[in-house]
C-alpha positions in Angstrom: 117.2 100.8 154.4 114.2 102.9 155.4 115.8 106.1 154.2 115.9 107.8 150.8 117.8 105.7 148.4 118.3 104.6 144.8 117.3 101.0 143.9 119.3 99.3 141.2 118.7 96.2 139.2 118.7 93.1 141.3 116.9 92.3 144.5 116.9 93.6 148.0 115.0 94.6 151.1 113.4 98.0 151.6 112.9 97.1 155.3 110.6 95.7 157.9 108.1 98.0 159.7 105.6 97.9 162.5 102.5 99.7 161.3 100.8 102.2 163.5 97.9 103.4 161.3 99.4 104.8 158.1 103.0 104.6 156.9 104.8 106.1 154.0 108.5 105.3 153.1 111.0 107.9 152.1 111.4 108.4 148.4 113.0 105.5 146.4 114.6 106.4 143.1 114.7 103.8 140.3 118.3 103.3 139.2 117.3 101.5 136.0 114.3 101.1 133.8 112.4 97.8 133.9 109.9 95.9 136.0 109.8 96.7 139.7 108.2 94.0 141.8 107.3 94.6 145.5 106.5 91.6 147.6 106.8 90.3 151.2 104.8 89.2 154.2 102.6 90.8 156.7 101.6 89.6 160.2 99.7 90.8 163.2 99.9 89.6 166.8 96.1 89.6 167.0 93.8 86.7 167.1 91.1 88.7 165.3 90.7 89.5 161.6 93.1 92.1 160.2 93.7 93.6 156.7 96.6 95.7 155.4 96.8 97.6 152.1 100.1 98.0 150.4 100.5 100.6 147.6 103.2 101.9 145.3 102.7 105.7 144.8 104.3 108.2 142.5 106.4 110.4 144.8 105.6 113.7 143.0 101.9 113.3 142.3 100.8 110.9 145.0 98.9 108.9 142.4 98.6 105.1 143.1 100.6 103.0 140.6 99.7 99.6 142.2 97.7 98.2 145.1 97.5 94.8 146.9 95.7 93.8 150.1 96.7 91.1 152.5 94.6 89.8 155.4 94.5 87.2 158.1 93.7 86.2 161.6 95.1 84.0 164.4 98.6 85.4 164.3 99.4 84.1 160.8 101.7 85.5 158.1 100.1 86.5 154.7 101.8 87.3 151.4 101.3 90.2 149.0 103.0 91.1 145.7 102.6 93.6 142.9 104.7 94.9 139.9 104.9 98.0 137.8 107.0 99.2 134.9 109.4 101.9 135.9 111.8 104.3 134.2 115.3 105.2 135.3 115.1 108.2 137.7 111.4 107.6 138.5 110.7 108.3 142.2 108.2 106.2 144.2 107.1 105.7 147.7 105.5 102.7 149.4 102.4 103.4 151.4 100.9 100.9 153.9 97.8 101.2 156.1 95.2 99.2 158.0 91.9 98.7 156.4 90.7 97.1 159.6 91.6 98.0 163.1 93.6 95.2 164.9 94.1 95.6 168.6 97.9 95.2 168.2 100.5 96.4 165.8 101.2 94.6 162.6 104.6 94.0 161.0 105.2 94.2 157.2 108.3 93.1 155.3 109.0 95.0 152.0 111.3 93.3 149.5 111.8 94.1 145.8 113.2 92.9 142.5 114.1 95.4 139.7 114.7 93.7 136.4 
């Protein structure tokens, strides 16, 4: 589900990605008005400290609508979550990037609830 799509009320997965610097999902269109919650886990196969930023952006303007950071070390999983109010037809993108430089790739899981 990494492509352009419409997200309807309910829950689902946007996908799992291995980060390689910066990553921006294709446009996601809101299929209903309500509260959009983005959450999931991030992990890195590095024994050193790592930090990842997750943002929800407006697809047209690029403005940041919500931000959360997750960090860890020693190969552990860390959680992140955020929520925004959305309107039907609104277009967003999810942007993820390293705020530290791990020696190996990190994986992030993107899940959502629209209610």
